[in-house]
N, C-alpha and C positions, 0 to 999 in steps of 0.2 A: 485726532483730527488730521486728515490729509488734505491740505489746501495750498495751492501754488501762490496765491496772492497774500503778501505779508500783511497788508492793511486789514483784509477780511479775517485773517487768523487772529489778529489782535482784538478785533471786535468780538468775535465769538468767544475768545478766551476771557474777556472782561465779563461777558454775560454769564458764562458757565462756571468760572473758577470758584465762585463762592460756595457752590453746592456739589461740585464734581471735581475729581482728579483728572487732569487733562494732559495728554501727550500730543505735541504738535509735530507734524512732518510736512515738508514742502513737496514731496514726491512719493511714489509708491515703491521705490527701490528697496527700502528696508522694512517693508510691511511685515514680512515673516518674522524677522528678529524682534521687532517691536511687539508683535502680538505674543510671542513666547515670553518676553521679559515683563511686559506691562499687563498682559491678560485683560484686555478691555471688555466691557459689556456691550459697548456701542461704538461704532466708527462713523464719523462724519466724513464723507468723501466728496471732493470737488470733481465734478464731471469734466471740467475744462482744465485738466492738468497739462503742464507744458509738454510732456512727452506723450500725450494722448493715451495714457495707460489705465484709465479709470475702469474700462470694461475688463481688462486683464486682471486688475486688482480684485474686482468683484469675484471673478472666476477663481482666483487663487485662494481667497478667503473661504469660499464655499467648498472648494475641493479639498483643501488641506486642513481646515479647522471646522469640519462639519459638526464635531461633537461639542464645540464651545458655545453653540447657539448665539453667536455674536449678531447683534442687530446692526444692519447696514443702512444708513440714511444718506442718500445722495443729494448733494446741493448742486443746482444748475441754474442756467439763465437762458430763457427762450428755447427750451428743448421741444422738439417736435414729437409727434406720436411715435414714429419709428425709433427714435433714440430712447424714448421712455420704455417702449416695449423691449428693446434690446437690453436695457438696464435690468428690467424685471427678470428677463430670461437669464441674465448672468448672475442673479441672486440678490438683487437689491430688495430690501424690505419696504422702503418707502422713498419717494422722490419729492423734494420741495424746491421752490424757487428761492434764489438768494435774496429776493426782496422781502422775504417773510419778516414779520415783526419779531421783536425780542420775546414778547410774551408767548406768541404762538410757537416759536422755536423751543422755548423752555417747556411748554406743555407737551409738544410732540416728543421731546427727549424723555420726559417723565413717563409718558405712555409706553415708549419702547423699552425703557429700563425695567418697568414693571412687567412687561411682556417677557423680557429676558429672564427675570427672576422666576416667573411662572413656568417658563419652559425648562429651566434648570431643575426646579422642584419636580416637574413631571418626569424629566429624564432620570433623576435620582430615584424617584418612586418606581419608575419602570425597571431600573436596574435591580432594585431591591426585590421587586416582584419576580423578575427573572431568576434571581438567586433563590427565592423561596420556591419557585416552580422547579428549579433544578434539584433542590433538596428534597421536595416532595416526590419527584420522579425517582430520585435515588432510593428513598425509603420504600416506595411502591415496588421498585425493581428488586430491592433486597428481600422484601417480604414475598414477592412473587417467586423469586428463586428459592426461598426457604420453603414455601408451600410446594413448589414443584419437586424440590429435593425430598421433602417428606413423602409426597406421593410416589416418587420413584423408589424410595426405600421400602414403602409399604407394598408396592407392586412386586418388587424383587423378593421381599420376604415371603409373600404369598407363593410366588413361583418356587422359591427355595423350599418352602414347606411341602409343596407337592413333590418336588424332586428328591427331598430328603428320605422318602420312603425307600428309594433304591440306595442302599448303604454304600455301594461301591462307585457311585458316579463322581464323588469328590467335588471338584470345582467345575463341574460340567457347564453350569449356567454361565459362570464368569468367562470361561474359555469360548463357549459357543457364541455368546453375545459379542465378544471381541472379534472372533472370526467373521461373524456376519457383518460387523461394521467395516472391517478391512476390505472384504470383498465388495461391499456396496460403495465404499470410497473409490475403489479401483474402477468400478463400472461407471461412476460419475465422471472419471477422467477420460476413459476410453471405452468404446463399445457402443452398441445401438440404443442404450437406454439413458443416455446423458440428459435428454430432455425430461425424463420422468423422475430422475433422482435430484432433488434439491435439498436444502437445509431442513425443511419440514419433514421430508421423507426420511432423511437420516435420523432425525430426532425421534420420530415415531417408531422407526425400526429398532433403534437402540432401546427404547423403553418397552417395546412389545415382544421382541424376540425371546426373552426369558420365559414368556407365558406359553410357548408353543406346545408344551406337554402338560399343561395344567389340568387337562381332562383326566389324567391318570389318577386323580383323587377318587374317581368313580370306579376304578378297577380294583378288584379284590387282590389281597396280598398273595393268595394262592397262585394267581396267574402272574402278577407283576414280579414276584420274587422267586418264581419257579426256576431252579437251576437247570432243568432238563428242557428238551425241545417241547414246544407247545403243541397240543393237539389241534386239529382243524377247528373244533368248537372253541377252544381256548383262544386261538389266534383271532377268530371272528369277534370274540368278546373284547380282546385287546384293541382291535381296530376301532371300537366304539369310543375310545378316549378322544379322538379328534372331534366327534360329534358333541360329546359332553363338554369339552373345553370351548368349542365354538359357540354353543348355545349359551353357556355361562357368560362369556365375554360379550356376546351380542346384547344380552340383557343389561350388562353394565354400560354398554355404549348408548343404549336408549335412555338411561337415567343419568348419564354423565355429560357435563358440558364439554369435556375433552373427547368428543365423539370420534375424531379422526384417529386418535391413538388406539382406542379400544376397537374401532372398526378394523384397523390393520391387524391388531392382535387376534381378533376373531378369524380373519382371513388366514393368518399364519397357522393358527391352531387347526382349522378345518382342512387346509389344502397342502400342508407341508409334507404329506406322504403321497401326494399325487406324483405321477411320473410324466416326463416329457413325451413319451411314446403312448400315453393313455392307458397304461396297465396298472396304475396305482389305485389307491382307495381313499375315500369311500365313493366318490362320484365319478371316477374314471375320466377326469379332465385331461386334456393334452395340450402341448405347445403353449401358445400365448393365452389360452383360456385360463391357465393357472396364474393367479396374481404374482407379480414380480417379487414382492416381499417373501412369499412362501417359497418361490424357487431359490432365492438366495439362502434362506434359512435351511432349506433341505440339504444343500451342499455342505454348509457349515456343521449341521447336526450330524450328518453321516460321517464326515471326516473326524469329528471329535469322538463319535461312538466307536469308530474303528481303532483309534489310537488310545482309547481308555480301557482299563480293566473293568469288566462287568462280572456279575455273579455267574454268568453262563459262559464266559470266554475270557481269554487273556488279551492284553493290549497288543496291537500290531504296530510295528515301527512306522514312522511318518512316511518314509519313501514308499513302502509297500502300500500304505493307505492312499498316498498320492496316485500311484499307478492304478489302483482300483477305482478311484473317483474318475480319473481320466478315461478309463475304459468305458464308463457309463455315459460319456459325452454324447449327447443326441439320443440317448436311450432313456436313462432315468433322469438325467439332469439337462437343463438348458445349456446349449453349447456356449453361449456368450458368458454365462455365469461360471462355467468350468474354465473358460479362458482367463477370466479375472482371477479365479482361484489359483490358476497356474502362475500368474504374474505376481501374486503376493504370497506364494507358498513359503518362501524363506522367512517372511515376517510371521507367518502362522507358526512355524517351527520355533522361531525365537521366542514368541509369546508363550508357548507351552513350557519353555524352560524358565522364563522369568516374567510371569504374567502381571505382576504388580506394577512394574515399571511401564510396560506397554499399555496397561490398562489406563494409566493416567493420560497417555497420548491420545487414546481413541475414545475416551469417554465423551459422549455427546453433551452431557449435562455438567461436566466439570467446569468450574469457574475459578479464575485466579484468586488466590487467597488475598485477603486484605488485612491490614494491620488493625489490631484492636486497641491501639494506643493513640492518644490524641494530644496534640500540643495545647498548651495553655489551659488545661483542664486539671483541676485538683481532684485526684481519685485516690481512694484508699487502696492498700495492697490487695485486699479481697476483691475489689472491683477489677483490678488489673489482671489478676491471675485466675479468677473464678471461671471455670469451664475450659481453661486452657489444658492442653495435653502435655504430659511429661512422660518420657520413656526412661525407665530404670533398667540398666544392664546388670543383672545379678550374677556375679561370679562366685557366690558363696560368702560374701561379706555379711557379718551379723548385723551391721548397721542398716542394711537395705530395708529390712522389715519396719524398723522404727521410722526411717525416712518416708516410706510409703504411707504410714499412718498419718504423719504430720502433713504431707502433701494432700492427702485426701480430705483431711479436716479443713484445709485451706480452700477446698472447693475445686481442686485440680483433678482432671481425668488421668488415670494412671494405667500405663502398660508396662509389664515386666517381661524382659527377654533374658534368655539364658546365654545367648551368644551374639556376637556382633553381626553375623550374616542375617539373623532374624531382625535385628534392629534396623538394618538397611532397608528391608522391605517395609517396615512400619513407618520409617521416616519418609520414604517416597510416597506412601499412601496417605499419611496423616499430617505430615509436616508439623511436628510438635513445637511448642515454645521452648522446651528444655529437654536436654539429654544429660543423665547422670550415670557415671560408670566408676567402678573401682579401678585404680591404677596399680599395676604391678602383677596382676594375675596372669596376663598374657601381654607383655609389653609390645611385642612385634605386631600382633593382631590389633592392639589398641592404636598403635601409630598409624597403621594402614587405614583403620576405620576413621580416625579423626582427620587424616589427610583427605580421605574420600569425602567426608562430610563438608569440608570447606571448599572442595573443588566441584561438588555436585550442584547442578542447577536446581534450586528449590524456590518456591514462590515467596518465601520470606526467610528472615534470619533465624537460625536455630542456636540458642545459647547452650554452651556446654560446660559441665562441671565434672571434675574427677575427685574421688575420695582417696586420701593417702594418710598413712600414719605418720607420726612425727619423725621416725627414722628415715623416711624417704622423701620428706618435704623438700630437701635441697635438690634432689634429683628431679622431682616433678616440676620445680620452678623452670626447668628448661622446656617444658611442654608448650610454652608460648609460641615456639616455632611451628607447632602443629595446629595453631589456631584455637587452642583450648582457652576458654574465657576465665575460668576460676578454678582454684584448687582448694578443697575444703578438707579439714581433718576428719578422720573416722569418728572421733568422739565429739561431734559438733552438737551444740544445744539447739533446741527448737527455735528460740528467739534469734540466735545467730543465723540459722538457716533462712528464716523469714526476712531478716535484714539483708542477707545476700540476694535473696530473690527480689527485694525492693530495688536494689542497685541494678540487678539484671534487667528489670523492666525498662529502666532508663537507657541502658545500652541497647536493648532490642529496639526501642522506639527510634533512637538515633540511627542505628544501622538500617532499619526499614525505610526511614525518610531519605537517607543517603542512597539507598538502593532504588527508590522510586525516581529520584533525580537522575541517577545514572542510567536506569533502564528505559525511562519513558521520555519522549519529547514533550515538553511542557505545554505546547500549543495544541497538538493533535492527539496526544495520548498514545500515539504509536510508539513501538519500541525504537531504540536507536541502533544504528549499525554497530556501534562499539559494544553495546550490550549483547547483541546477537552473534558477535564474531566467533566466540568459542563454540556455540551450538552449530553455526554454519560450517565451521571447520570440521566438526565431527560428521556432519551430513556429507561434506565433500569427500572425506576419507571413506565413508561407507559407500558412497556412489562409485568412487574409483575402485575400491576393492571388490565390490560385487557387480561391477559393470552396469550400474543403474543410471538411468538418465536423470539429469537435474537441469532445470532451466531457470531463467530469471527474466522479469519484466521491469523495465524502467519506465515509469509514468511521469509525464510532465504536463502541467496545466497550461493550455494555450492562452497566450496574451495575459498572463498573470500580472505582469508589470502594468499593463493597461488598466486592469481592474483596480490596482492600488492607486494609480494616477487619477482615475475618474471618480472613485468612491472613497478613497482614503485607506490608510493602512489597517484600521480596525475592520473595515469591510473585507479587505483581502484576507485577514486572519479568519474571519467568519466563513468565507468561501473555502479556504483551505481546510478548516475543521470539518465542514459538511462533506466536502469531497473525500477527505481522508476516511471518514466513517463509511461512506458509500463504497469506496474502492476496497477497503479492508473487508467489507462484508462479502465480497465476491470470492474470497479465497477459501481454501479448505482448512480444516483444523490442523493439518500437518504442515501448512505453508507458513512461511516467515514473512512478515510485512514490517517495514521500517521506513522512517522518514529520513531523507538525505538533506542536502542543503536546499534552502528556499522552498520551492514548490515541487520538489521531486520526491517520488515515493518508489521504493524498491520492493518488488515481490521476488522471493526465492521459492521455487516449487520443487521439492524433492520428488524423485520418481515420476517425473513429468517430462515428456518429450516436447520438442519445440512446437509441433503442430497442436498439441494439447494446450500448451501455454498460450499459443495464438488464440485458441478458442476462449480461454479465460480472459485474454486481453479484449476480445470482441464483446464479451459479456460486460466487462468493466465499461467499455465505450458506450454500450446501450444503457447501462444503469446511470452513468453520468449524464447522458442526454436527457434523462427524465427528471433530473434534480433541478429544483428552482429555489434559489436562495433569496430571502427577503432582506433587502438592503434599503433601509429608510422608506419602507412601504412599496418599494419597487422590486418586482420579481425578476431576477437575472439568471441566466443559464450560462453554462460553461462547457467546454469540450476539452479533451485530453489527447495527447499524442503519445505513442508508446513504441519502445524498441524491445524486441524479444531475441534472446540468444540461448543456446543450449550447450552443455558441456560436451566436448569431443576430446579425442586423444591428444589433439594438438593444443588444448587449453590447459596450461600447467596448474592454475590455481583459481580460487574464487574471485580474486581481484581482477584477473584477466577476463573472467566470464562477465563480471559487472562492466568492465570497460567495453566489451563486445556489445553488450546491451546498450551502452551509451552511444556507440558508433551507429547502431541501428536506429536509435532515437534521433540522432543528428540528421540522418537521411529522412526520417519521418517528419521532423520539424521543417527541413528544407523543402519538403514536398507540399507544405501548406498545413492547415489545421486539420485535426481529427483524422490522423493517419496511424495505422499500425504496421510496422515494418519488421520482418524477421531478418536476422543477420544472414541466414542461409541464402535468402534471395539476393542480398547484396553481394555475398561471396561468389554465388554462381555467376553473376554478371561480371564481377571483377576477374574471376578465374578464367571465364570464357575469353575476356580481353587479353589476360596475361598469357594465354596459350599462343597468341600471335607474337612471335619473338620480335619481328621487325618493329612492332608498335612500341614495345617496352624498350628496345635498344635505341629507338629514335627519340624517345621522350624522357627517359629516366635521368639524363644528364642536362636537361634543359630546365630553365626557371620560367616562371609565369611571365616575366618581363620580356622574354625572347619571342613569344608568340602572340602576345596580347595586341589588341587594336588600340592605338592611341592617336590623338588625344581623346579623352572622354569629356563630353559636355555635361554640365551639372547646373542645378539651380540652388538658390539659397533658401534657408528655412523661412526667412522673412518675406520672400516673394509671395505675392497674392496668388490665389487659385486661378484667377482670370489670366494673369501673365503667364503662368506655367502651362495652362491649357493652350494658349497661343503659341508658346514655345514648342510644345509637342506637335501641334498641327503643322507648324512651319518646317520643322526638321523631319516630320514623318516618323517620330519615335513613338513606341507604345509605352515606354517607361524611361525615367531619367533619375540619376542619383541626386540626393539632396545633401548639401553641406552647410556647416555653420559659418559664422563670420570669419573664422580662421581657416576655412577651407577643408575642415575635417568631415569625413563621411558620417552622417547621422541617420540616414534613412533612404528610402526610395519611393517615388511617386509614380503611379501608373495611370493609364486611361481609366481603368476600372475604379480606382480610388477617387478620381475627379468626378466620374459619373455619379458615384454614391454621394459625394459632397454636394453636388448641385441640387440634391433633393431638399436641402435645408435652406431656409430663407437667408439672404445676405451672404451667400457663399462666395460671391465674386471677390469680395474685399477681405475675406479671411486669409490668414497666413497659411502657407502650404504645410507648415509643421503640425497643424491640427489634424490633418487627414492622411499624412504619409505613413508608410509602414516603416517601423524602426528596426525590425528584425531583418537585417540584410546579410546574405551570405557573401563574405569577402575573403580574399586570399592576399597575402603579402607578395610583393614582387619577387622575393627570393624563394618562395615556396616551389617545390618540384612541380613541373608541368604534368608529370604522370599522375600525381595525386588529384589535380584538377580534372584531368581527362577521366579518371575513374569516377570522380564525384558526379560529373555531368552525365556519365553513362548510367548512373544508378538513380539520380534524383529526377524529379519531374520538370525542374526548371531548365531553361535553355541557355542561360548565361550567368556569369558571376562577375563581380567587380574586383579589380586588382587595386591594392592600395600600397602607399609608401608613407610611413609615419602617420598613418590614419587618413591620408588624403588620397582620393581616387585618382589613379593615373592611367587606367585602361580598363578594357573589358575583354573577357575570354568567353566566347560562345561555342556551341557545338560546331558551328560553321568554321570557326577558327581552327579547331582541332582537325576537322575533316579536310580543310584546305591544306593544312600543313602536311597531313599524311599523304595527300595526293601529290604534293610537291616532292615528298620523299620518294614516292614510287617513280616519279618522272626522273629525278636525279639518279636514282639507282639504275634507270634504263639507259643512261647516256652512253655507257660502254657496251651495251647489248642491243643492236638494232631490232632483233626479233622481239626482245622484251618490250621495247618502246612500241612496236607495232601492236603487241597485245594490250599494252596500257591504253593506247589510243582507241583500239577497237572496242575495249571494254566500256568506254564512255565515262570512266572514273576521273579522267583528267580534263579539266576545262582550260583551253587555250584562249587567252583574252583576245588576241588579234592574229590574223594570218601571218603578219610579219614576225611575230614571236615564234610561230611554228617554223617559219623558214630559217630563222636563226639557229634553232635547234638542229634542223636538217643539215645546215652548212657545217655544223660541228661534226656531225657524223660523216659527211663526205670527206673531210680532211683526215679522219681517223679510220674509216672503214670503207674501202672501195666496193665492197660487196653490197652496199646499201641499195645500189641501183636495181639489183635483182629482187629486192623484197617487194612484196605485193601489198601496198597500202593505198587506200582510197581516201580522198578528202571531200 
């Protein structure tokens, strides 16, 4: 109970102490601390507090303790309608007169406490329901992904079955699908088809491109496998594979709910042999009449066919194949697709050398691996390892066969490799639970392999065991430095092996849990910058070595602190989670997204120029504009500001690039809400100013205090809106700084803010702190004047506030800077009459009075007799 009258406090205490635990306060100063420690269900609040803080106490409780469901009963005497309405607007649940009887007061409190209990039960049930909903969504998502993965495997297997009739094509489908995806990703970043290529297009293209030659199942082996040149009749029969494949896939599209995928597959199968100039087959389409997916697949298919050995030809080296494809630009192939092919050519060549690693990066359906181990669940060893993959590296050890039988009996999937190089590819592709190798067969290769395994970025922890005989056990004990988890004897028993596997599962669970904590931000689920640092360093080195662009976007939620203040910290977390999901969805698969401090999100975009990154930022801006977050039944919207920067030769490392993006973001935030600013635009403005030597020479040695306008008038946070409006009108200001009781700068209030405030009832008496802007651009008195000059030349604002020890002492505006530079021009002309004449004739120098001009002329007369002959008019 918060009551200023001691006698009334005693009376209420006597009435309620028998059935309730009561905490008494005489004012609202310690309401926050009391609620945290006492955790009340109901608060009795005296409207007539000595410091008139009842309304503010109501607002504080409703703003900061919204999840507690505290019932707020206000006690007053002689309250009029406007006061009662203001109390209800501030969050009061009920208002009673102090003359109420004891029985009625007790009954009212009982009703409100029952209401509090009901609300808390409803809140608990709602949270449980949300938890169940999230779990159901997770299960549905997992099953949907499993179904889609099964469909993808079946589709790819069907395409592989058709392709396997040509015994020399090897991994044609894998390479061609990856080439297609790389070219399409590049077209999404740059080129004329950016609006056509979205995530759905890329997903459908990834799944459908392997089916481009499925119609070959209808072509006889005599034609398909003929080593000699085909006759005209045989060639015409071969052409029919596009019709056979298209008709088959069109029937599948009509009977499948995934129509868009099979529709695209049918288009690719029918039209991937059409030519840009209209001389292809079967229908002779040309130009944009050919579907975009078919045009992309055509280039990828031809490039892989040229660089692969076939039954009728040898393989051509990639550079020659590249030249042949480029020669057909505008003839056989779409010029824009060939341009994208040229931009990703190095990646295509790299993929052909080591396609397993790149295949993981470009797989449109790949999902991050999740741990199969769960805390606080008792599971048998069979449950923990059943279905898990183990890789055995067989260097001729006789125990390997026996181990493989035991592991298969335990339900594990087994892959046996003869060498470490093959094991690397399998680990990248399958990410097994366990790797077992014999120690001593090739020590050097083994050391390199296990060091690579611990340094490689993998979606989960891989447990490692090595086998050694008793004579080498002492040597193998040193393998801990290589990250090897366990050393087992060659003559191990089945029971001991399974016992060691049981221990391994606990280590794997712990490592995976630690990895999740290290890798992901617990609130948004985005990666952390610390986790991405090694990968980003590799991207940086690759971009530098191959002269590739790399850009980053710094995203900041506008007025995030205001959301926390108005709706509470939990609401702010919900907003951040929703916007993080929306923002991350706008990136490509090859982009890196992580959360920085508070509400900032960092995008790093490999192989992306600043202009393309700017387009991504604008897409993020539009996507965020459409988001509506439900906060307590109220739909709220947010905006974001972004800074964009690109790697140049003058940027030494990634940290500098991120700082450049932060600089651009600072200008964007200073320009208001919902702005995207590229660093290039800021630098162009700054460099244009820096080229004027006399500006830099005049300002670089000055501080803000030397050119600012002082004194600066200000208002206090506690001043009413009415008094501040009168202040602005009296002094003809359009804005004024706001300070606290100690004189420190806390915000700024403008005419626009006051006009918005007057829309609400009772605005005249409200304190200005409720409507002022708290994000104020300020500079210390000792900061270089040149820095402020450059900032005002880049930002949209006209003036900044200068402070000393947090207190406003002056203002620097664009006018300050211009007037100072004019005075510099005039002073420089004192020793040169002709230069003074030019300055005055140019109209850049304003003379306040005629007497001031005469004083300047007298100075010249004493120093330069030739002044009389100069031609100046006044």
